[in-house]
N, C-alpha and C positions, 0 to 999 in steps of 0.2 A: 955698507950697511945692515946689508942682511944678518953679522951678526951682532948688531945695535937691534935691532928689532928683536934677535934670540935675546940677546942678554936683558931687554927690558921685558920680554914674554916671563923671565922665569921669573925675574923679580916678582916682591907683593906688589909692587905700585903696579909694576906692569898689571900685574891682574887686577885690581882697581881701573886700571884703567879702559882694559877689553872689556871688565863688565861694567862700567860708564858707556861707553860706545855702544855695546849689546841693548842697555837698558834706553838708551837716545835715540836708540833705531826703534826700538820697539815702542816708546813713545811716539816719536813722529809718525811710524805706524798706523799704531789705533787713529793720533789724530787723525790723517789724511782719511784714513775709513770714515770717523764720525763727521768728516767732511761730505767727503764722497757721499753718507746717506743722508745728511742736512741738505745737499745739494739736489739729490732726487725728491724729497721731500717736494721740495718748493719747485723742482719743477711740474711733477704731479699736481702740486695743489693750483699751480700756474695753469695747464691744461686741463682740469676739474672749472678753473671760473674761465675757460676760454671755451670750454663745450657747453657751460650753461649759458653763455650768452649768445653763442650760437642757435643754441637751440631756443633760446626769446626769441631773435632775432624769426627764427624759424616761423613758430608760432603768429608773430606779428603780421610775416607775411603771408602766411595762411590762410587769417581771419580779412586782411587786406586782398586777397584772392579772389573771396565769396563774398565780401560789400562788393567789388569791382563787376562781378558774378551776378550778384541782385540787380545792380544800377544798367547793367546790359542789358537784363530780363525785360526792367521796368522801359526803359527807352527803346528797346523793340517793341514791345507792348503799344507803348504813345505812337510810334512812328508805323506800326500797325494801324491803330486806330485813326492817323493823322491822313494817313492815305485814303482808309475809307471815306472819311469825310471829303479831301478831297476829291474823291470818285462820284462822291453824292452831288457836289457841290457842280463841278462840271458839267456831270447828268443835266442838272438843272438849268445852268445857263446855258446848254445845249437846246434844250427846250424851248424857252423862250422865242420868242419870235425874233428874227434878225435884226431889224432896226434898234432893239431893246437887249444885247447881247453885252453891249459895250457901257451898259450903264449899272451901275453901284447902287442897289438901296442901301436904309438903314437895317434889313436884315442880311442884305450879302455883308455891310462893313464888322457885324455883331460874329457873322460867322469866319473868317478870314479874322479877327481878335480871338476868336476860340482857338485857334488852327496854334497861335504863339506861345501859348500860355502853356 
């Protein structure tokens, strides 16, 4: 077997076979390097796209957080105002004579409806 390979390499056809093999190996290596380069480019583009989506999600979440904080502050303020109105209403009811504390007037109904708004 070694003798056959030796004779093939010594002949001009063998030199062409060896040169063709080397050329084929180089072409395969170049193709693989190009494929790897393109693959890395695709992965980088995919990561950039994903990063942009995450940044957009973050911006949306931060805007929602600001909106929620504003709404919570408004609700706290409204709750404080309603508590003050209730305290004032309770004080007004306590100031009435004992036999009229359970009777609701039109003014009482109006005050209670204002608390619901």
